N, C-alpha and C positions, 0 to 999 in steps of 0.2 A: 260910377267909380267912387269908391269911398276912401276918405282918409280922416274922417271925423271919428276917431276911435279911441278917444281918451277914456280913462277909467269910467265905467258905468254908462258910457254911450252905447246905443244900440245900432250898429251899422246894418245896412241892408245887404242881402247876398248879391254878389256880382258874377257868380259862376253860371256857366251854361254847360249842358252836356251835348256834345256834337260828335258826329261820326267822322273819323279821320282814318282813311285807308281801311275801312271795314271794321273799325273798332271804336267803341264809345270812349270819348275823352272828356274829362272835366277840364274846362278852359276858364281861366280867370284873367282879367286884364287890370293894369294900373298904368296911369300916365305919370311920368316923372319930368320935372323941369331940368333934365340933364341930357347931355349928348350921349349917344349910344356907347362910346368907349368908356365914359365915366360910369354909366349904369352897369356895363359889362363887368367892371372891376368890383362893384358892389355884390355881384352875383357869383363871381368866380375867385376872387382873392380871399384866401383863407382867413386872414385877420379881419377883413371887412365883413365876411359872412358871419363870423363869430359874434358880431355886434347884434345880429338879429335872429340867427337860427342855429348856427353851428360852425364847425371848422373841419377841414380835411387835412390829412397827413399822407405823405407818400409822394411819388413822382408821377404826375399826370401823363407824362410822356409814355409810361408803360401801359396806359389805357385803364388803369385801376388806381383808386385811392380809398383810404378808410375815411368815412364820414362820421363825425361825432355830433349828435344833436344836442349841443350844450344847452340850448334853451329848454330842454326837457329835464335838465338836472345834471349834476356833475358825474354821476356814476352810470350813465347810460352807455352800454357797450357800443362800439362802432359798427357801422354797416359797411360792407364792401360795396363800392360803387364802380360800375363799369362804364367808362366813357365811350359812347357810341358815335357821337358827332360833336365836333368842336370847331366852329367857324366864327372866330371873334371878328367884330363885336356883333354878330348877327344871330347865330343859332347855336344851341347846345342841347344835347340829348344824352340820356344815360339810364342805366338800370340799377336798382338797388338789389341787394341780396337778402331782403327782409325775410326773417324766419317764417313769417306767415304768408309769404308769397312775394315775388319780385314786383317792384313798382317801376314802370317806365315813365320817367319824368323828362320834360323838355321845356325849353323856352325860346322865344324869338323876340328880338328887339327891332322895333320899327321906328326908324328915324322920322320925326315929324318937324324937322327944322330946329327950333329952340327947345323941343321936348322929345322924349322917347317913350313909345308905348311898349310896355312889357306884356307879352302874351305868354302866359304860363299854362302848362297842361300836364295832366296825368292820365295815361291810358287806364281805363277802368277794367279790372279783372272781374269775371263773373262772381257774384255774391259779395262784392266789397261793400262796406257800409259808407255810402256817400254822405249819409247823415252826420258822420263824424269827420270824414275826409274833407268835405267842402268847407266846413267851419274852420278846420285846422289850417288849410291853405289861406283862407281869408285872413286869419289871425297872423300867420307868418308874413304874408305880403303886406299887411298893414304895419307890422313891425319894421319891415324894410322901408316903407314910406316914412315912418317916424325917424329912423336913423338918417335917411337922406335929407331930412329937414332939420337935422341937428338935435333931435330929441332922443331921449333914452328909450329904448325898446320897451322897458318896463312900464311906460305910460299906457301901453296897450293891454287891456284887461281880458284874459281868456274867458271870463264869465260872460262877456258881451257877445261871444261867439258860440260857445257851447255850454249848455244845450240850446241857447236861444235860437240859433240858426238851423238846428237839426231838422225840425219839421219842414221848413222851406226847402231844404236840400232833398229830403226824402220825397216830397211832392214833386220837385223838379225831375228827379229820376223816374218816378212813377209815371209822370206825364210823357217822358221821352220814350 
């Protein structure tokens, strides 16, 4: 697990590709010195999400929200996000309405006493470019690590992830 991702550092890949319910999933983990309810808020509260990836608008009780990837820029159009499972503070799953194809994203929080393990996953659709998806999630999860440690997410440099991690992720998928 990595959290040494200051500008110009070269983090190692942490993702694996594993079969879940007959589908390949990219799975990444991070450990946090937080209790599960605290980490749950970092992953689901719109204001806290915006510090490291984006924000949502709408009423989650309807099963749908609009998600804005504000870390990608200010003019990025929102994605509709369908909430499929929400079991606080343990598990969340949902689907995006991405124009290039829906993404099924999920996470589980595993209480380890004084720490919580985040297990994050994305079901891989046929033909998806894991060489860019893997580094992207590494980058965003390390931004989450940074903000939970009181640092600004901007201390995490995209260049340390892409294209630097692309070959390793492509090899990972080819080997699977």
